[in-house]
N, C-alpha and C positions, 0 to 999 in steps of 0.2 A: 648622646641624644642629638639627632640632626637639628640643624638650624641654630646657629649661635645667636643669642640675644645680646644686643649691645649692652643694655643695662635695664634690669627689670623695674627699677624704681625711677627711671628717667622721667616718666610722666609725672609722678608725684613731685620730683625735684623741680621740674619745669614750671609746675603750677605754683610752687612755694617760692621759687627763686627766679623771677623774671629778669632777664638781662639781655645784653647784646653780645654775641660772639663773632669773631671774624675767622673765616676759613679761606684757604687758597686751593685752587684746582689747576693741575697741570696735565697735559696729554701724556699718555704712557703707552703708545703703540696701538696698532689695530691689526687683526688677523682674520682670515676667512675661517668660518666654522668647518672643522674637519669631521665629516660624517662617515668616514671610511669603515669605522668599526660597526656601523649599522647600515649595511648596503641596501636593505629592503625598505628603510625608512625614507620619508620625504621631509626635508627641512625647508620651510619657507615662512615668510611673514612673521618673523620673530618680533613680538610686540612688547612683552613685559618680562622682567627678570628679577629674581630675588636670590639672595645668598642663603645657603643652608648650613653648610659646615665645611671647614677646611677650604679646599679648592673647588667644591661642588656648588653649582648654581642651578636653579631651575628656570626654564624659559617657557613662557606660554605663547602659542601661536594664535593670531587673530582669525585664522580659519584652519581647517584640518583637525580640529578638536583633539589636540594633544599637548602634553607637557614634555619638554625635553630636559633631561639631566645632562649638564655639560661640566666638564672638568677643565680648569684653566691653569696655566703656568705663567707666573711672573718671574723674570730673572733680571737682576740688577735694576729693579724698579720699572721694568717694561713688560708688557704683555707679549709673550712669545708663542703661546699655543692655546687653542680652544678646541676641545675634543667632545663630540656628542657621545655620551656613554649609555644613556637609557632613554626609552620612550614610554610614556604613560598615556594611553588613549582615554579620552573623556567621553562620557555617555551622551552628552548634549553638544550639538554643534552651534555654538554661539559666537558672537564677535568678542572674544576674550582679548583684554588689553593689558591688564596688570596682574601681578602675582605676589603673594607673600606667604610666609609660613603660617600654618594653623596653630592652634593652642596646644595640640598634642599630635603625635605621629599616628597615622600618616595623613593628617588633615592639611589642607591648603586653603588659602583665601584667593579668590580671583575676582577681578572686576570685569564686567562686560558692558559694552557700549550701548546695546540696544535698548535696555530697560529705561534708564541704565540701572545696573545692580551690582551688588557685592555678594558673592556666593561663597559658602564653605563647601568644599568637595573632598571626597576621599581619593587621595592620589592613587591608591592601589586598585580600587574598583572603578574609578572614574565617575562614581555616582555623586549627585548633589546631596549634601547633608542638610543644609538650611540656607535660607536667603535672609540677609540682614535687612533691617528696616531703613528704607531710603525716604527722606522727606518728600512730600508730594510735589514741591516746587520743581524738582529735577525731572518730572514728566514733561517739562517744557524744553527739554534738550533738543537741539537741532540734530538732524539726521547725521549719523556718523561723527557726532561731536560730543558723545557722552563721556563715561568714566574711562579715561586712558591710563590712569595712574593708580598705584596702590603700594603701601608699605605698612608694616606693623612693628612696634616695639612694645613688649609687655601686653597690657590689655587694650591698647589704643591702635586703631587703624586710621590712616589718612588716605583720602582719594580726592579727585577733583574732576569736574567736566572740562573738556578740551577747549571749547570756545563758549561764548556767552549763551546762557539760556535765552529763549525768545523774549522773556519778560524782564531780562536784566540788561539788554542792550544789543547793539549790533556786533557782527563779526569784525575781525580786524581788517584794516586796510593798510596801505603804505603810509598813511598819515595819522592813523589812530589805532590803538590796540583794542583789546577785547577784555571784558571783565568776567571772570569765572568765579566759582565758589569752591573754596577749600572745605572739605567735609571731614569732620572728626567723628569717628564711630567707636563705640564700646565693643571690643571684640568678644567679650563674654556674653553680654546681654543681647548684642546685635542692634542696640538702639543708638540713634544719633546723639552726639554730645554738643557739637557746636559747628558753626559755619562762619567763614570769613571771606570777604571779597578780595580778589587778587587780580591785579591788572597785568595782562599779557602784552608784550611789546608789539608794535606795528610790524607788518610784513617788511622784510629787509630791503626789497627793491621791487620794481614792476616786473611782471612776468605772466605766464599762462597758468590758469587754474591756481592762482596764488592764495595762500592762507597762512595764518600764524596762530599757534595754540599751545596749551600746556600738555606735553606728552607724557611726562612722568614726574614723580616726586619721591624723595626718600627722607628718612629721619637720620640726621647727623649724630655723631657720638655724644654730643652735648644736648640732644633732644630737639635742636632747631630743624626746621624743614629746609630741604634743598630741592629746588625745582629744575626741571629740564624743559625748556621751551624750544619749539621747532618752527621755523619759518620756511615756507616753500614758495618759489617763484619759477615756474617752468620756463625753460629756454634762457634763463638768466645765468650769470656766472658770478658766484656759485648758485646753483639751483636751490640747495639747502643750506641754511645757516642755523646752527644750534647755539643755544645760550643756557648757561647754568647759573642759577642765582641762589643766594642765601636769603631766607625769608625771616622777617621779624614781625611777630604778631603783637608786639607791645603797643597798646593803645588802639588796636584795630577793633572795629565794631563786630560783635557777635550777631550776625545777620540771621541766626536761626530764630530770632524773635518773630512773633506773629506779624508784626508790622511789615516785615519783608517777605512774607509768604506770597504776596501778589507780584513781587519783582522789585528790582533795584532802580528802575527808571523813575526819575523824579524824586528819589529818596535821598536823605542826608545820612552819610555813614563815612567811616574812616576805613580805607582798605589796608591790607597788610603792606608793609614796606619791604623792599628787597635791595640786595646789593649784587652787582654782577661779579661772578667769580671767573667765568671763562666764556668766550665767544669765538666760534670758529666753525670750520667745515671738516668733514671726514673725507679726505682726498681733495683733489683740485676742484671738482665740480660739486662736491658735497654729497652726502648720503643721508638717508632717512633714519637718523638716530632717534629711536622711539622709546627705548627702555633704559633705565639706569638704576643700579643697585649699589649699596654700600657693602663692601666685603670686609675681610679681616684686617686687623692692624698688622703692618709689616714690621720687620726688625728695625727699620730706621725711624719708627714712630708715626709714620704716615699711614693712611688707610687706602686699601684698594677700592677703586670705583670701577664697575664694569657696566658697559652699555651694549645694547644690541640694535642692529639695523633691520628694519622691515623692508624686504626686497619686493614687496607687492606681488609675491608669487611669480616673480620673473617679469612682471609687467612694468616695473620701474626701471628705466634705462640708466638711472644714476646709481642705484643701490644694489648691493649683494648681500649674501648671508655673512655679514661682517660683525665681529665682536670687537669692541673698542675699550681700551684701558685708560684710566686716569688715576692720578694720585690726589688724595685729599689730605691736607695738613693745616694746622693752625698757622696763621700768619706770624712772622717773626717781628716783635716790637722793635721799632727804631728808636724809641724813647723808653727809658727804664720806667716800668710801671704802667705803660700805655698798652694795656692788655687787649683792647679792642682795635688797636691800630689806626685810630683816627687822628693821631699826631699830637694829642694832648692827654695829660693825666687828670682824670676827673672821676666822678662817682660812677660813670658808666663802666669804667674799668673794674671797679669793685663788683658790679653786677656780673661782668664777664668772669671774674675770678670765682664767684659763688657758683655759677652754672658749671664751670669746668672742674670744680673741686673733686679730687680723686682720680681724674684722668691721667694717663701716662702719655707724655709728649716727648718728642725729641728735645733734648736739653735746650732751654732758652726760648722755645716756641710758645706762642699763645700766652697763657697766664702762668707759665712756669718761670717766674721772675728770678728765682735764685739759681736756675740752671741745673737742678738735680733730677730732672726728668719726670717729676710728679707735681701736680698742682695740689698744694697743701697750705697749711697755716703760715708757713714761712714765706710763701709768695704774697700773702696778705700783707705781711710786714714790709716787704719790698715796695708794694703799692702805696701803703700808708706813709712810709718815709718819703717816697717820691712826691706824693701829694702835699705833704707838710712842707717840703723844701721848695716846691714850685708854685703852689696855688692855695696855700692855707688861708690866705686873706680872702680869696674869692669864694672858697667852698666851706670855710669853717672847719669844725672838727670832723675828722674822718669817721665814717660810720663803723661801729664795732659790730662784728657778728654776734647775734644773740646766742645764748646757750641752746635755745630750741633749734635755731637754724643750724648750728654746728652739730647738734645731735642728729638732726635729720640728714645732714651731709654724711656723717660717719656711718649711720645706719644704711644709707643708700649705697655707699661704697662697699660696706661690708657684705651686703646682700646681692651684689652684682652676680648674676648667674646666667648660665646658657639659656638661650631662647628655647622655649618648649614648644 
């Protein structure tokens, strides 16, 4: 069945087991999309990307009304080839920006910037099946700054506007960022579930037609969001700067409440927090890295990340039809039991262990404290003993997993299944 689901119960586990996890991102090469197998097709403005199965990804163009099936090859941890293999025309020509697997074959979800909206479409016919319910506040989106991002795991979809809604604040400058809304949707009912404020970074330097926004997001193997921010400053060097962050929603205000329907300006709320995983440019001058997707887990325990560059239909002098590789892996603790990598052993590491329970890692990474390659009960014992030995006076008794929590973990691990 196409499109591998990371974990069907990740959403349930994430709600029941809030915690902090730490990831690392490293570049893994970049190649030009090879379209030679489809000489009659036109490839341009690759905007969103989603992983479907094996080496197959689908890419949506923000003009041209088509989805591209591409096959990629990683060798020795680096991206070596990206080949266009199929083209699926879409019936409506919209400003498509994000793409994710539908709940069954041959359905897809796409985000479009104009409404903004999230649509379910039939890949084979190109026809729209339904439009999901978007909260009315998003009608205040700025032009060409709507839904750039999209990802799904299980019954949950995430998307976000690129820059602040007019009722939420200003666009980014070189001295201040912009506040956008992370939107969580129920993929089955099509109804909104929650919203969280997220602060995008300022523009990286002064330049022509400069801007900074959230261009994509994905759901990590442990259920946490990872975001891709893009900053542009024309005539600067580099013109494009990309940043990848891990997002933490712990303690963030759910701004889907009616009090925030009129906007965030003048309101009191707690935004999502984030941690920088990677910052850099594609090539010397930078390219417009616009889409990012989580791929399969590699033999070394890391995960493929695949990005796509929007070439502006040839109108962007900096960007081409480039496909970009990264590796995503848990950080390696420098202190035994320090599973979230903050340099100390504390209850936050227990939360990290709970969230990662059942995942397979490279031995010794993340919450695999005993180095057997799997996060399990033995790794709890490593953390508990480290906490007792170093900080028992400060923290008191180590929290013990309840029977209900362990049962939920085991059920979630046991029912991991392919994305449908």
